N, CA, C and O atoms as a Tinker XYZ file with bonds, in Angstrom:
   536  protein
     1  N      1.161000   -0.907000   -0.095000    73     2
     2  CA     0.004000    0.015000    0.044000    64     1     3
     3  C      1.117000    1.139000    0.009000    63     2     4     5
     4  O      2.027000    1.304000    0.821000    81     3
     5  N      0.823000    1.879000   -1.138000    73     3     6
     6  CA     1.568000    3.316000   -1.119000    64     5     7
     7  C      0.717000    4.153000   -0.320000    63     6     8     9
     8  O     -0.332000    3.778000    0.203000    81     7
     9  N      1.396000    5.723000   -0.223000    73     7    10
    10  CA     1.250000    6.800000    0.739000    64     9    11
    11  C     -0.013000    7.077000    0.555000    63    10    12    13
    12  O     -0.897000    7.157000    1.407000    81    11
    13  N     -0.116000    7.301000   -1.187000    73    11    14
    14  CA    -1.350000    7.999000   -1.614000    64    13    15
    15  C     -3.146000    7.242000   -1.382000    63    14    16    17
    16  O     -4.245000    7.788000   -1.476000    81    15
    17  N     -2.737000    5.702000   -1.033000    73    15    18
    18  CA    -3.785000    5.098000   -0.766000    64    17    19
    19  C     -4.069000    4.874000    1.011000    63    18    20    21
    20  O     -5.091000    4.666000    1.665000    81    19
    21  N     -2.799000    5.014000    1.327000    73    19    22
    22  CA    -2.956000    5.056000    2.916000    64    21    23
    23  C     -3.864000    6.399000    3.150000    63    22    24    25
    24  O     -4.895000    6.301000    3.816000    81    23
    25  N     -3.422000    7.788000    2.531000    73    23    26
    26  CA    -4.071000    8.760000    2.765000    64    25    27
    27  C     -5.356000    8.872000    2.356000    63    26    28    29
    28  O     -5.981000    9.623000    3.105000    81    27
    29  N     -6.038000    8.403000    1.420000    73    27    30
    30  CA    -7.145000    7.996000    1.033000    64    29    31
    31  C     -7.548000    7.124000    2.213000    63    30    32    33
    32  O     -8.345000    7.580000    3.033000    81    31
    33  N     -7.115000    6.060000    2.333000    73    31    34
    34  CA    -8.287000    5.458000    3.893000    64    33    35
    35  C     -8.013000    6.373000    4.929000    63    34    36    37
    36  O     -8.886000    6.093000    5.751000    81    35
    37  N     -7.380000    7.243000    5.375000    73    35    38
    38  CA    -7.580000    8.047000    6.438000    64    37    39
    39  C     -8.408000    8.938000    6.423000    63    38    40    41
    40  O     -9.180000    9.222000    7.340000    81    39
    41  N     -8.291000    9.589000    5.101000    73    39    42
    42  CA    -9.368000   10.257000    4.961000    64    41    43
    43  C    -10.532000    9.788000    5.029000    63    42    44    45
    44  O    -11.337000   10.482000    5.650000    81    43
    45  N    -10.932000    8.733000    4.549000    73    43    46
    46  CA   -12.367000    8.005000    4.718000    64    45    47
    47  C    -12.789000    7.823000    6.057000    63    46    48    49
    48  O    -13.907000    8.093000    6.495000    81    47
    49  N    -11.857000    7.364000    6.666000    73    47    50
    50  CA   -11.537000    7.161000    8.378000    64    49    51
    51  C    -12.141000    8.270000    8.988000    63    50    52    53
    52  O    -13.089000    8.292000    9.772000    81    51
    53  N    -11.348000    9.355000    8.446000    73    51    54
    54  CA   -11.737000   10.699000    9.276000    64    53    55
    55  C    -13.002000   11.028000    9.211000    63    54    56    57
    56  O    -13.615000   11.222000   10.261000    81    55
    57  N    -13.641000   11.155000    7.962000    73    55    58
    58  CA   -14.798000   11.465000    7.611000    64    57    59
    59  C    -15.955000   10.377000    8.034000    63    58    60    61
    60  O    -17.053000   10.826000    7.704000    81    59
    61  N    -16.033000    9.396000    8.511000    73    59    62
    62  CA   -16.738000    8.477000    9.163000    64    61    63
    63  C    -16.477000    8.859000   10.789000    63    62    64    65
    64  O    -17.221000    8.782000   11.767000    81    63
    65  N    -15.363000    9.214000   10.662000    73    63    66
    66  CA   -15.436000    9.462000   12.672000    64    65    67
    67  C    -15.766000   10.738000   13.010000    63    66    68    69
    68  O    -16.052000   11.158000   14.131000    81    67
    69  N    -15.710000   11.337000   11.970000    73    67    70
    70  CA   -16.341000   13.196000   12.401000    64    69    71
    71  C    -17.818000   12.871000   11.797000    63    70    72    73
    72  O    -18.751000   13.399000   12.401000    81    71
    73  N    -18.072000   12.214000   10.883000    73    71    74
    74  CA   -19.494000   12.208000   10.805000    64    73    75
    75  C    -20.225000   11.533000   11.955000    63    74    76    77
    76  O    -21.288000   12.005000   12.358000    81    75
    77  N    -19.641000   10.349000   12.543000    73    75    78
    78  CA   -20.153000    9.639000   14.028000    64    77    79
    79  C    -20.333000   10.832000   14.898000    63    78    80    81
    80  O    -21.463000   11.240000   15.165000    81    79
    81  N    -19.484000   11.284000   15.253000    73    79    82
    82  CA   -19.336000   12.302000   16.545000    64    81    83
    83  C    -20.257000   13.423000   16.191000    63    82    84    85
    84  O    -21.123000   13.708000   17.018000    81    83
    85  N    -20.190000   14.115000   15.045000    73    83    86
    86  CA   -21.349000   15.167000   14.549000    64    85    87
    87  C    -22.521000   14.396000   14.799000    63    86    88    89
    88  O    -23.341000   15.118000   15.365000    81    87
    89  N    -22.939000   13.286000   14.629000    73    87    90
    90  CA   -24.343000   13.020000   14.893000    64    89    91
    91  C    -24.337000   12.252000   16.202000    63    90    92    93
    92  O    -25.491000   12.184000   16.625000    81    91
    93  N    -23.588000   11.733000   16.889000    73    91    94
    94  CA   -23.843000   11.634000   18.394000    64    93    95
    95  C    -24.059000   12.549000   19.175000    63    94    96    97
    96  O    -24.636000   12.339000   20.242000    81    95
    97  N    -23.547000   14.021000   18.723000    73    95    98
    98  CA   -23.720000   15.211000   19.743000    64    97    99
    99  C    -25.254000   15.560000   19.133000    63    98   100   101
   100  O    -26.054000   15.954000   19.981000    81    99
   101  N    -25.845000   15.432000   17.453000    73    99   102
   102  CA   -26.724000   16.040000   17.586000    64   101   103
   103  C    -27.934000   14.804000   18.447000    63   102   104   105
   104  O    -28.951000   15.138000   19.056000    81   103
   105  N    -27.485000   13.549000   18.270000    73   103   106
   106  CA   -28.629000   12.910000   18.829000    64   105   107
   107  C    -28.873000   13.191000   20.219000    63   106   108   109
   108  O    -29.918000   13.093000   20.862000    81   107
   109  N    -27.765000   13.544000   20.553000    73   107   110
   110  CA   -27.695000   13.732000   22.528000    64   109   111
   111  C    -28.612000   14.718000   22.489000    63   110   112   113
   112  O    -29.738000   14.531000   22.950000    81   111
   113  N    -28.237000   15.907000   21.923000    73   111   114
   114  CA   -28.864000   17.522000   22.053000    64   113   115
   115  C    -30.084000   17.683000   21.628000    63   114   116   117
   116  O    -30.710000   18.521000   22.277000    81   115
   117  N    -30.946000   16.928000   20.329000    73   115   118
   118  CA   -31.854000   17.023000   19.560000    64   117   119
   119  C    -33.015000   15.876000   19.179000    63   118   120   121
   120  O    -34.143000   16.053000   18.719000    81   119
   121  N    -32.210000   14.428000   19.599000    73   119   122
   122  CA   -32.975000   13.623000   19.899000    64   121   123
   123  C    -32.202000   12.982000   18.510000    63   122   124   125
   124  O    -31.134000   13.264000   17.966000    81   123
   125  N    -33.400000   11.857000   18.173000    73   123   126
   126  CA   -32.910000   10.747000   17.228000    64   125   127
   127  C    -32.926000   11.046000   15.589000    63   126   128   129
   128  O    -32.212000   10.485000   14.758000    81   127
   129  N    -34.150000   12.307000   15.284000    73   127   130
   130  CA   -34.649000   12.569000   14.146000    64   129   131
   131  C    -33.068000   13.079000   13.756000    63   130   132   133
   132  O    -32.598000   12.527000   12.761000    81   131
   133  N    -32.367000   13.891000   14.315000    73   131   134
   134  CA   -31.329000   15.195000   13.773000    64   133   135
   135  C    -30.176000   13.951000   13.883000    63   134   136   137
   136  O    -29.361000   13.925000   12.961000    81   135
   137  N    -30.057000   12.985000   14.874000    73   135   138
   138  CA   -28.968000   12.150000   14.853000    64   137   139
   139  C    -28.841000   11.202000   13.456000    63   138   140   141
   140  O    -27.895000   11.263000   12.670000    81   139
   141  N    -29.772000   10.496000   13.358000    73   139   142
   142  CA   -29.988000    9.593000   11.795000    64   141   143
   143  C    -29.721000   10.672000   10.995000    63   142   144   145
   144  O    -28.616000   10.677000   10.453000    81   143
   145  N    -30.348000   11.444000   10.822000    73   143   146
   146  CA   -30.439000   12.744000    9.634000    64   145   147
   147  C    -28.813000   13.018000    9.343000    63   146   148   149
   148  O    -28.448000   13.078000    8.169000    81   147
   149  N    -27.814000   13.189000   10.452000    73   147   150
   150  CA   -26.794000   13.513000   10.413000    64   149   151
   151  C    -25.739000   12.148000    9.860000    63   150   152   153
   152  O    -24.816000   12.153000    9.045000    81   151
   153  N    -26.213000   11.248000   10.526000    73   151   154
   154  CA   -25.527000   10.033000    9.934000    64   153   155
   155  C    -25.689000   10.049000    8.620000    63   154   156   157
   156  O    -24.616000   10.072000    8.017000    81   155
   157  N    -26.950000   10.043000    7.734000    73   155   158
   158  CA   -27.446000    9.927000    6.184000    64   157   159
   159  C    -26.656000   10.803000    5.728000    63   158   160   161
   160  O    -25.945000   10.242000    4.894000    81   159
   161  N    -26.168000   12.778000    5.898000    73   159   162
   162  CA   -25.636000   13.164000    5.841000    64   161   163
   163  C    -23.932000   12.891000    5.347000    63   162   164   165
   164  O    -23.211000   13.186000    4.394000    81   163
   165  N    -23.807000   11.969000    6.947000    73   163   166
   166  CA   -21.941000   11.290000    6.308000    64   165   167
   167  C    -22.155000   10.389000    5.360000    63   166   168   169
   168  O    -21.463000   10.629000    4.372000    81   167
   169  N    -22.814000    9.469000    5.251000    73   167   170
   170  CA   -22.846000    8.358000    4.310000    64   169   171
   171  C    -23.157000    9.051000    3.049000    63   170   172   173
   172  O    -22.697000    8.503000    2.047000    81   171
   173  N    -23.835000   10.137000    2.867000    73   171   174
   174  CA   -23.865000   10.424000    1.642000    64   173   175
   175  C    -22.772000   11.256000    1.054000    63   174   176   177
   176  O    -22.792000   11.608000   -0.126000    81   175
   177  N    -21.781000   11.580000    1.922000    73   175   178
   178  CA   -20.516000   11.926000    1.779000    64   177   179
   179  C    -19.680000   11.183000    1.211000    63   178   180   181
   180  O    -19.026000   11.353000    0.183000    81   179
   181  N    -19.762000    9.792000    2.406000    73   179   182
   182  CA   -18.616000    9.420000    2.092000    64   181   183
   183  C    -19.050000    8.286000    1.316000    63   182   184   185
   184  O    -17.961000    7.799000    1.013000    81   183
   185  N    -19.637000    7.792000    0.968000    73   183   186
   186  CA   -20.027000    6.615000   -0.025000    64   185   187
   187  C    -19.652000    7.408000   -1.523000    63   186   188   189
   188  O    -19.220000    6.575000   -2.320000    81   187
   189  N    -19.683000    8.187000   -1.848000    73   187   190
   190  CA   -19.473000    8.883000   -3.189000    64   189   191
   191  C    -17.934000    8.991000   -3.229000    63   190   192   193
   192  O    -17.342000    8.389000   -4.125000    81   191
   193  N    -17.071000    9.893000   -2.097000    73   191   194
   194  CA   -15.562000    9.911000   -1.862000    64   193   195
   195  C    -15.439000    8.345000   -2.085000    63   194   196   197
   196  O    -14.855000    8.145000   -3.149000    81   195
   197  N    -15.789000    7.174000   -1.448000    73   195   198
   198  CA   -15.148000    6.081000   -1.448000    64   197   199
   199  C    -14.788000    5.489000   -3.187000    63   198   200   201
   200  O    -13.777000    5.109000   -3.777000    81   199
   201  N    -16.049000    5.652000   -3.494000    73   199   202
   202  CA   -16.289000    5.617000   -4.671000    64   201   203
   203  C    -14.886000    6.080000   -5.832000    63   202   204   205
   204  O    -14.193000    5.431000   -6.616000    81   203
   205  N    -14.936000    7.227000   -5.511000    73   203   206
   206  CA   -13.726000    7.570000   -6.566000    64   205   207
   207  C    -12.366000    7.499000   -5.907000    63   206   208   209
   208  O    -11.331000    7.626000   -6.561000    81   207
   209  N    -12.380000    7.328000   -4.820000    73   207   210
   210  CA   -11.078000    6.568000   -4.328000    64   209   211
   211  C    -10.530000    5.457000   -4.825000    63   210   212   213
   212  O     -9.393000    5.276000   -5.260000    81   211
   213  N    -11.775000    4.455000   -4.685000    73   211   214
   214  CA   -11.507000    3.404000   -5.668000    64   213   215
   215  C    -11.446000    3.463000   -6.765000    63   214   216   217
   216  O    -10.682000    2.728000   -7.392000    81   215
   217  N    -12.103000    4.211000   -7.256000    73   215   218
   218  CA   -11.774000    4.656000   -9.037000    64   217   219
   219  C    -10.415000    4.927000   -9.567000    63   218   220   221
   220  O     -9.971000    4.520000  -10.640000    81   219
   221  N     -9.790000    5.682000   -8.667000    73   219   222
   222  CA    -8.464000    6.413000   -8.903000    64   221   223
   223  C     -7.219000    5.008000   -8.106000    63   222   224   225
   224  O     -6.092000    4.848000   -8.574000    81   223
   225  N     -7.543000    4.497000   -7.376000    73   223   226
   226  CA    -7.037000    3.791000   -6.800000    64   225   227
   227  C     -6.662000    2.183000   -7.603000    63   226   228   229
   228  O     -5.601000    1.639000   -7.300000    81   227
   229  N     -7.374000    1.674000   -8.367000    73   227   230
   230  CA    -7.457000    0.241000   -8.527000    64   229   231
   231  C     -6.829000    0.455000  -10.201000    63   230   232   233
   232  O     -6.930000    1.415000  -10.965000    81   231
   233  N     -6.159000   -0.882000  -10.361000    73   231   234
   234  CA    -5.064000   -0.973000  -11.427000    64   233   235
   235  C     -5.671000   -0.750000  -12.702000    63   234   236   237
   236  O     -6.614000   -1.492000  -12.979000    81   235
   237  N     -5.312000    0.160000  -13.578000    73   235   238
   238  CA    -5.623000    0.286000  -14.812000    64   237   239
   239  C     -5.319000   -0.647000  -16.221000    63   238   240   241
   240  O     -4.603000   -1.645000  -16.303000    81   239
   241  N     -5.922000   -0.135000  -17.041000    73   239   242
   242  CA    -5.044000   -1.612000  -18.511000    64   241   243
   243  C     -4.481000   -0.667000  -18.890000    63   242   244   245
   244  O     -3.305000   -1.007000  -19.017000    81   243
   245  N     -4.642000    0.723000  -19.260000    73   243   246
   246  CA    -3.553000    1.803000  -19.725000    64   245   247
   247  C     -2.863000    2.220000  -18.624000    63   246   248   249
   248  O     -3.395000    2.229000  -17.514000    81   247
   249  N     -1.641000    2.597000  -18.824000    73   247   250
   250  CA    -0.815000    3.228000  -17.701000    64   249   251
   251  C     -0.589000    4.775000  -18.276000    63   250   252   253
   252  O     -0.941000    5.052000  -19.422000    81   251
   253  N     -0.166000    5.457000  -17.670000    73   251   254
   254  CA     0.064000    6.997000  -17.873000    64   253   255
   255  C     -0.650000    7.998000  -17.376000    63   254   256   257
   256  O     -1.613000    7.872000  -16.618000    81   255
   257  N     -0.275000    8.835000  -17.718000    73   255   258
   258  CA    -1.123000   10.372000  -17.180000    64   257   259
   259  C     -2.760000   10.426000  -17.795000    63   258   260   261
   260  O     -3.819000   10.767000  -17.268000    81   259
   261  N     -2.504000   10.053000  -18.799000    73   259   262
   262  CA    -3.431000   10.216000  -19.854000    64   261   263
   263  C     -4.478000    9.415000  -19.241000    63   262   264   265
   264  O     -5.465000   10.025000  -18.832000    81   263
   265  N     -4.430000    8.074000  -19.101000    73   263   266
   266  CA    -5.459000    6.899000  -18.329000    64   265   267
   267  C     -5.974000    7.761000  -16.999000    63   266   268   269
   268  O     -7.128000    8.106000  -16.744000    81   267
   269  N     -4.813000    7.992000  -16.263000    73   267   270
   270  CA    -4.965000    8.772000  -14.774000    64   269   271
   271  C     -6.233000    9.736000  -15.297000    63   270   272   273
   272  O     -7.387000    9.637000  -14.880000    81   271
   273  N     -5.889000   10.432000  -16.032000    73   271   274
   274  CA    -6.763000   11.662000  -15.787000    64   273   275
   275  C     -8.114000   11.227000  -16.365000    63   274   276   277
   276  O     -9.080000   11.916000  -16.040000    81   275
   277  N     -8.310000   10.217000  -17.148000    73   275   278
   278  CA    -9.708000    9.693000  -17.364000    64   277   279
   279  C    -10.213000    9.080000  -16.256000    63   278   280   281
   280  O    -11.223000    9.604000  -15.786000    81   279
   281  N     -9.708000    7.946000  -15.620000    73   279   282
   282  CA   -10.138000    7.758000  -13.978000    64   281   283
   283  C    -10.990000    8.530000  -13.460000    63   282   284   285
   284  O    -12.213000    8.500000  -13.320000    81   283
   285  N     -9.773000    9.574000  -13.065000    73   283   286
   286  CA   -10.438000   10.899000  -12.506000    64   285   287
   287  C    -11.321000   11.169000  -12.754000    63   286   288   289
   288  O    -12.217000   10.916000  -11.949000    81   287
   289  N    -11.709000   11.950000  -14.189000    73   287   290
   290  CA   -12.967000   12.296000  -14.940000    64   289   291
   291  C    -14.347000   11.809000  -14.329000    63   290   292   293
   292  O    -15.291000   12.306000  -13.715000    81   291
   293  N    -13.789000   10.022000  -15.042000    73   291   294
   294  CA   -15.253000    9.080000  -14.444000    64   293   295
   295  C    -15.149000    9.186000  -13.083000    63   294   296   297
   296  O    -16.288000    9.331000  -12.640000    81   295
   297  N    -14.303000    9.185000  -12.170000    73   295   298
   298  CA   -14.674000    9.015000  -10.978000    64   297   299
   299  C    -15.166000   10.561000  -10.443000    63   298   300   301
   300  O    -15.662000   10.412000   -9.326000    81   299
   301  N    -15.195000   11.849000  -10.816000    73   299   302
   302  CA   -15.579000   12.684000  -10.231000    64   301   303
   303  C    -17.031000   12.731000  -11.176000    63   302   304   305
   304  O    -17.919000   13.504000  -10.818000    81   303
   305  N    -17.178000   12.075000  -12.104000    73   303   306
   306  CA   -18.921000   12.154000  -12.372000    64   305   307
   307  C    -19.202000   11.136000  -11.768000    63   306   308   309
   308  O    -20.312000   11.234000  -11.244000    81   307
   309  N    -18.713000   10.193000  -11.593000    73   307   310
   310  CA   -19.530000    8.797000  -10.892000    64   309   311
   311  C    -19.843000    9.432000   -9.218000    63   310   312   313
   312  O    -20.885000    9.145000   -8.629000    81   311
   313  N    -18.682000   10.385000   -8.554000    73   311   314
   314  CA   -18.900000   10.894000   -7.242000    64   313   315
   315  C    -20.227000   11.614000   -7.933000    63   314   316   317
   316  O    -21.149000   10.822000   -8.128000    81   315
   317  N    -20.418000   12.669000   -8.242000    73   315   318
   318  CA   -21.822000   13.599000   -8.186000    64   317   319
   319  C    -22.633000   13.141000   -8.435000    63   318   320   321
   320  O    -23.529000   13.215000   -7.593000    81   319
   321  N    -22.985000   12.239000   -9.899000    73   319   322
   322  CA   -24.313000   11.164000   -9.665000    64   321   323
   323  C    -24.602000   10.525000   -8.608000    63   322   324   325
   324  O    -25.780000   10.674000   -8.284000    81   323
   325  N    -23.767000    9.617000   -7.677000    73   323   326
   326  CA   -24.296000    9.079000   -6.585000    64   325   327
   327  C    -24.658000   10.305000   -5.419000    63   326   328   329
   328  O    -25.509000   10.023000   -4.576000    81   327
   329  N    -24.098000   11.472000   -5.386000    73   327   330
   330  CA   -24.390000   12.319000   -4.385000    64   329   331
   331  C    -26.108000   12.567000   -4.620000    63   330   332   333
   332  O    -27.150000   12.565000   -3.964000    81   331
   333  N    -25.729000   12.731000   -5.718000    73   331   334
   334  CA   -27.344000   13.099000   -5.990000    64   333   335
   335  C    -28.479000   11.964000   -6.027000    63   334   336   337
   336  O    -29.599000   11.995000   -5.515000    81   335
   337  N    -27.877000   10.973000   -6.767000    73   335   338
   338  CA   -28.865000    9.594000   -6.276000    64   337   339
   339  C    -29.547000    9.500000   -4.693000    63   338   340   341
   340  O    -30.621000    9.179000   -4.184000    81   339
   341  N    -28.134000   10.021000   -4.247000    73   339   342
   342  CA   -28.367000    9.509000   -2.582000    64   341   343
   343  C    -29.332000   10.555000   -2.030000    63   342   344   345
   344  O    -30.522000   10.304000   -1.841000    81   343
   345  N    -28.862000   11.543000   -1.821000    73   343   346
   346  CA   -30.133000   12.608000   -2.099000    64   345   347
   347  C    -31.395000   12.392000   -2.397000    63   346   348   349
   348  O    -32.189000   12.759000   -1.532000    81   347
   349  N    -31.788000   11.961000   -3.250000    73   347   350
   350  CA   -32.785000   11.868000   -3.580000    64   349   351
   351  C    -33.342000   10.803000   -3.388000    63   350   352   353
   352  O    -34.542000   10.914000   -3.636000    81   351
   353  N    -32.959000    9.453000   -2.949000    73   351   354
   354  CA   -33.370000    8.591000   -2.104000    64   353   355
   355  C    -33.826000    8.805000   -0.781000    63   354   356   357
   356  O    -34.862000    8.272000   -0.383000    81   355
   357  N    -33.103000    9.575000   -0.040000    73   355   358
   358  CA   -32.934000   10.268000    1.321000    64   357   359
   359  C    -34.025000   10.616000    1.681000    63   358   360   361
   360  O    -34.679000   10.196000    2.636000    81   359
   361  N    -34.469000   12.011000    0.359000    73   359   362
   362  CA   -35.506000   13.017000    0.449000    64   361   363
   363  C    -36.797000   12.439000    0.625000    63   362   364   365
   364  O    -37.694000   12.856000    1.358000    81   363
   365  N    -36.807000   10.949000   -0.480000    73   363   366
   366  CA   -37.781000   10.481000   -0.741000    64   365   367
   367  C    -38.724000    9.233000    0.277000    63   366   368   369
   368  O    -39.872000    8.795000    0.367000    81   367
   369  N    -37.281000    9.037000    0.957000    73   367   370
   370  CA   -38.062000    7.853000    1.558000    64   369   371
   371  C    -37.963000    8.185000    3.233000    63   370   372   373
   372  O    -38.886000    7.752000    3.922000    81   371
   373  N    -37.126000    8.763000    3.742000    73   371   374
   374  CA   -36.922000    9.016000    4.555000    64   373   375
   375  C    -38.013000    9.774000    5.680000    63   374   376   377
   376  O    -38.085000   10.949000    5.319000    81   375
   377  N    -38.616000    9.625000    6.522000    73   375   378
   378  CA   -39.538000   10.725000    7.095000    64   377   379
   379  C    -39.653000   10.127000    8.703000    63   378   380   381
   380  O    -39.889000    8.973000    9.061000    81   379
   381  N    -39.455000   11.066000    9.340000    73   379   382
   382  CA   -39.030000   12.427000    9.289000    64   381   383
   383  C    -37.619000   12.969000    9.174000    63   382   384   385
   384  O    -36.820000   12.237000    9.758000    81   383
   385  N    -37.014000   14.137000    8.539000    73   383   386
   386  CA   -35.785000   13.823000    8.474000    64   385   387
   387  C    -35.992000   15.418000    8.537000    63   386   388   389
   388  O    -36.858000   16.244000    8.249000    81   387
   389  N    -34.554000   15.367000    9.140000    73   387   390
   390  CA   -33.951000   17.336000    9.808000    64   389   391
   391  C    -32.786000   17.598000    8.730000    63   390   392   393
   392  O    -31.630000   17.217000    8.548000    81   391
   393  N    -33.679000   18.423000    8.139000    73   391   394
   394  CA   -33.149000   18.938000    6.992000    64   393   395
   395  C    -31.361000   19.142000    6.878000    63   394   396   397
   396  O    -30.392000   18.840000    6.181000    81   395
   397  N    -31.828000   20.001000    8.316000    73   395   398
   398  CA   -30.624000   21.416000    8.796000    64   397   399
   399  C    -29.017000   20.406000    9.064000    63   398   400   401
   400  O    -27.882000   20.614000    8.636000    81   399
   401  N    -29.598000   19.237000    9.998000    73   399   402
   402  CA   -28.703000   18.166000   10.390000    64   401   403
   403  C    -28.001000   17.337000    9.156000    63   402   404   405
   404  O    -26.860000   16.913000    8.973000    81   403
   405  N    -29.253000   17.305000    8.376000    73   403   406
   406  CA   -28.082000   16.205000    6.990000    64   405   407
   407  C    -27.616000   16.980000    6.607000    63   406   408   409
   408  O    -26.397000   16.868000    6.740000    81   407
   409  N    -28.048000   18.241000    5.912000    73   407   410
   410  CA   -26.914000   19.300000    4.889000    64   409   411
   411  C    -25.508000   20.021000    5.751000    63   410   412   413
   412  O    -24.569000   20.690000    5.321000    81   411
   413  N    -25.824000   19.589000    7.012000    73   411   414
   414  CA   -24.637000   20.290000    7.837000    64   413   415
   415  C    -23.460000   19.023000    8.329000    63   414   416   417
   416  O    -22.231000   18.967000    8.323000    81   415
   417  N    -24.149000   18.434000    8.587000    73   415   418
   418  CA   -23.113000   16.956000    8.341000    64   417   419
   419  C    -22.286000   16.283000    7.032000    63   418   420   421
   420  O    -21.252000   15.627000    6.907000    81   419
   421  N    -23.395000   16.851000    6.065000    73   419   422
   422  CA   -22.866000   16.411000    4.599000    64   421   423
   423  C    -21.741000   17.320000    4.416000    63   422   424   425
   424  O    -20.761000   16.982000    3.753000    81   423
   425  N    -21.874000   18.805000    5.147000    73   423   426
   426  CA   -20.687000   20.038000    4.702000    64   425   427
   427  C    -19.491000   19.084000    5.184000    63   426   428   429
   428  O    -18.587000   18.558000    4.536000    81   427
   429  N    -19.809000   19.048000    6.574000    73   427   430
   430  CA   -18.716000   19.340000    6.911000    64   429   431
   431  C    -17.623000   17.846000    6.581000    63   430   432   433
   432  O    -16.482000   17.774000    6.123000    81   431
   433  N    -18.557000   16.833000    7.036000    73   431   434
   434  CA   -17.784000   15.657000    6.205000    64   433   435
   435  C    -17.465000   15.657000    4.723000    63   434   436   437
   436  O    -16.474000   14.973000    4.468000    81   435
   437  N    -17.946000   16.147000    3.839000    73   435   438
   438  CA   -17.054000   16.698000    2.462000    64   437   439
   439  C    -16.097000   17.872000    2.720000    63   438   440   441
   440  O    -15.473000   18.211000    1.715000    81   439
   441  N    -15.887000   18.438000    3.626000    73   439   442
   442  CA   -14.883000   19.110000    3.595000    64   441   443
   443  C    -13.245000   18.630000    4.323000    63   442   444   445
   444  O    -12.159000   19.209000    4.369000    81   443
   445  N    -13.730000   17.317000    4.817000    73   443   446
   446  CA   -12.674000   16.309000    5.394000    64   445   447
   447  C    -11.157000   16.023000    4.552000    63   446   448   449
   448  O    -10.021000   15.935000    5.020000    81   447
   449  N    -11.611000   15.928000    3.210000    73   447   450
   450  CA   -10.860000   15.580000    2.071000    64   449   451
   451  C     -9.887000   16.443000    1.853000    63   450   452   453
   452  O     -8.753000   16.011000    1.645000    81   451
   453  N    -10.214000   18.186000    1.861000    73   451   454
   454  CA    -9.584000   19.247000    1.669000    64   453   455
   455  C     -8.657000   19.450000    2.843000    63   454   456   457
   456  O     -7.649000   20.059000    2.485000    81   455
   457  N     -8.664000   19.047000    4.514000    73   455   458
   458  CA    -7.964000   19.424000    5.333000    64   457   459
   459  C     -7.010000   18.364000    5.315000    63   458   460   461
   460  O     -5.849000   18.547000    5.681000    81   459
   461  N     -7.428000   17.286000    4.917000    73   459   462
   462  CA    -6.711000   15.687000    4.667000    64   461   463
   463  C     -5.665000   16.197000    3.709000    63   462   464   465
   464  O     -4.526000   16.197000    4.174000    81   463
   465  N     -5.784000   16.569000    2.651000    73   463   466
   466  CA    -4.635000   17.039000    1.326000    64   465   467
   467  C     -3.836000   17.947000    2.255000    63   466   468   469
   468  O     -2.665000   17.655000    2.496000    81   467
   469  N     -4.375000   18.991000    2.771000    73   467   470
   470  CA    -3.332000   20.040000    3.482000    64   469   471
   471  C     -2.550000   20.008000    4.599000    63   470   472   473
   472  O     -1.703000   20.847000    4.907000    81   471
   473  N     -3.072000   18.291000    5.644000    73   471   474
   474  CA    -2.170000   17.848000    6.275000    64   473   475
   475  C     -0.965000   17.445000    5.671000    63   474   476   477
   476  O      0.090000   17.948000    6.057000    81   475
   477  N     -0.986000   16.468000    4.629000    73   475   478
   478  CA    -0.562000   15.641000    3.945000    64   477   479
   479  C      0.665000   16.466000    3.264000    63   478   480   481
   480  O      1.862000   16.201000    3.377000    81   479
   481  N      0.059000   17.556000    2.513000    73   479   482
   482  CA     1.620000   18.368000    2.170000    64   481   483
   483  C      2.422000   19.268000    3.220000    63   482   484   485
   484  O      3.444000   19.816000    2.806000    81   483
   485  N      2.006000   19.475000    4.645000    73   483   486
   486  CA     2.436000   20.044000    5.426000    64   485   487
   487  C      3.420000   19.381000    5.729000    63   486   488   489
   488  O      4.513000   19.893000    5.973000    81   487
   489  N      3.062000   17.504000    5.777000    73   487   490
   490  CA     3.989000   16.873000    6.593000    64   489   491
   491  C      4.912000   16.480000    5.514000    63   490   492   493
   492  O      6.019000   16.105000    5.901000    81   491
   493  N      4.652000   16.485000    3.978000    73   491   494
   494  CA     5.886000   16.718000    2.897000    64   493   495
   495  C      6.552000   17.502000    3.018000    63   494   496   497
   496  O      7.744000   17.206000    3.102000    81   495
   497  N      6.171000   18.848000    3.089000    73   495   498
   498  CA     6.983000   20.150000    3.674000    64   497   499
   499  C      8.111000   19.583000    4.684000    63   498   500   501
   500  O      9.325000   19.589000    4.479000    81   499
   501  N      7.499000   19.143000    5.706000    73   499   502
   502  CA     8.441000   19.423000    6.873000    64   501   503
   503  C      9.336000   18.182000    6.789000    63   502   504   505
   504  O     10.478000   18.171000    7.248000    81   503
   505  N      8.847000   17.293000    6.271000    73   503   506
   506  CA    10.083000   16.131000    5.260000    64   505   507
   507  C     10.865000   16.289000    4.954000    63   506   508   509
   508  O     11.876000   15.611000    5.134000    81   507
   509  N     10.699000   17.720000    4.064000    73   507   510
   510  CA    11.486000   17.815000    2.737000    64   509   511
   511  C     12.563000   18.901000    3.305000    63   510   512   513
   512  O     13.714000   18.984000    2.876000    81   511
   513  N     11.913000   19.872000    4.523000    73   511   514
   514  CA    13.011000   20.587000    5.226000    64   513   515
   515  C     14.122000   20.362000    5.860000    63   514   516   517
   516  O     15.165000   21.015000    5.826000    81   515
   517  N     13.656000   18.618000    6.933000    73   515   518
   518  CA    14.407000   17.833000    7.736000    64   517   519
   519  C     15.586000   17.365000    6.841000    63   518   520   521
   520  O     16.783000   17.622000    6.966000    81   519
   521  N     14.849000   16.494000    5.760000    73   519   522
   522  CA    16.195000   16.031000    4.807000    64   521   523
   523  C     17.044000   17.309000    3.724000    63   522   524   525
   524  O     18.158000   17.061000    3.262000    81   523
   525  N     16.550000   18.229000    3.526000    73   523   526
   526  CA    17.455000   19.143000    3.280000    64   525   527
   527  C     18.511000   19.781000    4.157000    63   526   528   529
   528  O     19.615000   20.187000    3.793000    81   527
   529  N     17.931000   19.806000    5.511000    73   527   530
   530  CA    18.883000   20.250000    6.201000    64   529   531
   531  C     19.890000   19.359000    6.974000    63   530   532   533
   532  O     20.662000   19.805000    7.823000    81   531
   533  N     19.832000   18.385000    6.696000    73   531   534
   534  CA    21.046000   16.672000    7.311000    64   533   535
   535  C     22.162000   16.811000    6.055000    63   534   536
   536  O     23.098000   16.016000    5.970000    81   535
């Protein structure tokens, strides 16, 4: 497993952990409807991101940058399609639903990959400074 796969798994685990913690807090403060709505918001964020991560990490028949770009485009399109599909399913089938909890948790967990990449870049920058200093 290379460092990019570890980063993807760490980000997905971070999304799940943060979403579950957020849902637990909302469940305790506002009740079960807000709690399960927050969990659904977390899942709507995590499932498409897992699809994209899987799409980018699977071996491809073709090698090279062009194949990787194509996999990224297809993965990103699939991520958007899954997100819309999951929101549609939740809004049609789940009653009662706390929309504020759903969207807030979705947005909070959707920001985790950004912070994961920033943390990874910071770590790589520190490793570069340490290796250049020796």
